[in-house]
N, C-alpha and C positions, 0 to 999 in steps of 0.2 A: 130563597129560590131565584132572586134576580142576581145574587152573587156569582152562581155557577155559570148564567148566560153571560155575565160580563166579563168573567175570566176567560171563557171561550171566545169571546168576541175579541178581547184584548190580545189573546194568543194568536188568533187568526190575523188580526191587523199587523201585529209585529212581523210575522212571516209573510205578509203580503207587501209591507215596505221592503223588507230584505229582498224578497224576489224582484221588485221593481229596481232596486239599486243595482243589483247584479245584471239584470236585463240591460240597463242602461249603460254600465262599466263594459259589458262584452260588446255592445253595439258600438261605443265609442273607439274601442280597440280595433274592431273590424274597419270602422270608418278610415281610420288612420293608417291601415295597411298593415298592422301588426300580424294579421292572420293571413296575408297574402304568401303562402308557401311556394307559389310559382317562381318567385325570384331566387329560391334556394335551391331549385331543380337544375342539374348541370345541363349545359348546352349539349346537343348531340346532332350527329349527322348519320343517318341510317339509309344504307344502299344494299342491295343484294351483293353476294360474294363476287359475281363477275365484274362488277365495277366498284371497287372500294373507295370509300370517301377518306381522303387524307387530311383535308382541311377545308374550312369555310369561312364566310365572313358575310354578315348582314348589314348593310348600310341603308341610309333613307332612299336613296334612288338606285341602288344595285345590290346584287346577289352575286358573291364569288363562291366558286365550288372548285376545289382540286380533286379529280379522281384518277385512279389508275386503272387500265384494262387488264384485268385477270383473266380473260376468256380462253386465253391460249392460241388465238387466232386474230387476224387483222379482220376490222368490221368497218362498215360504212353506217354514220349515224344519219338517219333519214330526218328526224325532227328532235328538237330539244326544246323545252319549254319549262317554265316555273308557274305556279299557281297557288291558291289556298281556297279555304271554305268560306272566306267572307263575301258580304254581298255590297258592292260588287267585287269580283275576285281581284287579285293581284295580277297586274299585266307589265311584263318587262319585254324588251327587245332582245332576242336571242343571240348568242355570241356568233361572231364570224370567225371560223376555224379553217385550217388549211383543207383544201379540197382534194388533192391527191389523185388516185385513181377512180374515185366516185364520181357519180353523176353529178350534175349541177344542183346546186342547194344542198348537198351532201357533204361530208367531210371523212376523210379516211383516218383511222384510229388503229395504230400499229399496236400488237399486243405486248404488254409489259411496259408500256409508256405512259407517262402522266400527262394531264392536260389541265390547264387552268381555264376555267370557263367563266365569263363575267357577263352576266345579264344586266343590261343598263335600261336607264329611263323607267324605272319601276314606278307604277302608280296604283293608286286605289288599294284594296284589300286590307285595310286597316293596318297598313304597315307604315308605323310611325316611329321615329327615333326615340330610344329610351323604353319602349315596350318589348314584351317577349313576341315572337312571331314563329308561325308554323308554316313553312313553305314547302309545297309538294313539287317534286321535280319528275317529269315524264320524258322517258327517252324511248325513241323507236329505232331500230338497228337491224341490220343483217350481216351475215358472214360473207365476206368477199369472195372466198374460195368454194362456196356452196353452189351448186348448179342452179338449184331452183329458186334460191335467195329469198326463203320465208322471211316475213318481218317478225321481229321478237319486240316485246315492250317491257320496259322495267319502270318501276316506281320507286322513288327514293324520298326520303323526308327529311328536313332541316327543322330543328327547334332550337332557338336561341334568341339573344337579345339583339335588337336593332341598334347599332352603335353610330355615332355621329363622325367617329375618326376612322 
């Protein structure tokens, strides 16, 4: 009678040790970053079709974006800022761009032209060199030739690695 219970206990003990070893092995692999699939995801820049993202770079103290105006008309950009969901959020100084025929603190963007926008003095927001970051870009604009000049808002997103060079 005792031999059956001893065989059952040995069976359970053997599988228990195997389960513990497998758990420790998987935990060690996870700890050393083997299962960090975020580093294999491609970098991307997503904007609505009105403003196509041509290029971007993320550096420890700046965010650079190259956009093209695909609206088919000239616009005035009222505000332009970058942020993220971290606490405290990413804070950068907005780029200074040519004013043209727009009001003060706005800039004119002719259709089918490209602009390089560099946000400087970026701080906070878990924005660290070597890590992947997701940055949200918010832009308010209006068409120059529209009589009522309603304000439109677009949101873009950049997901990439913050590089030191």
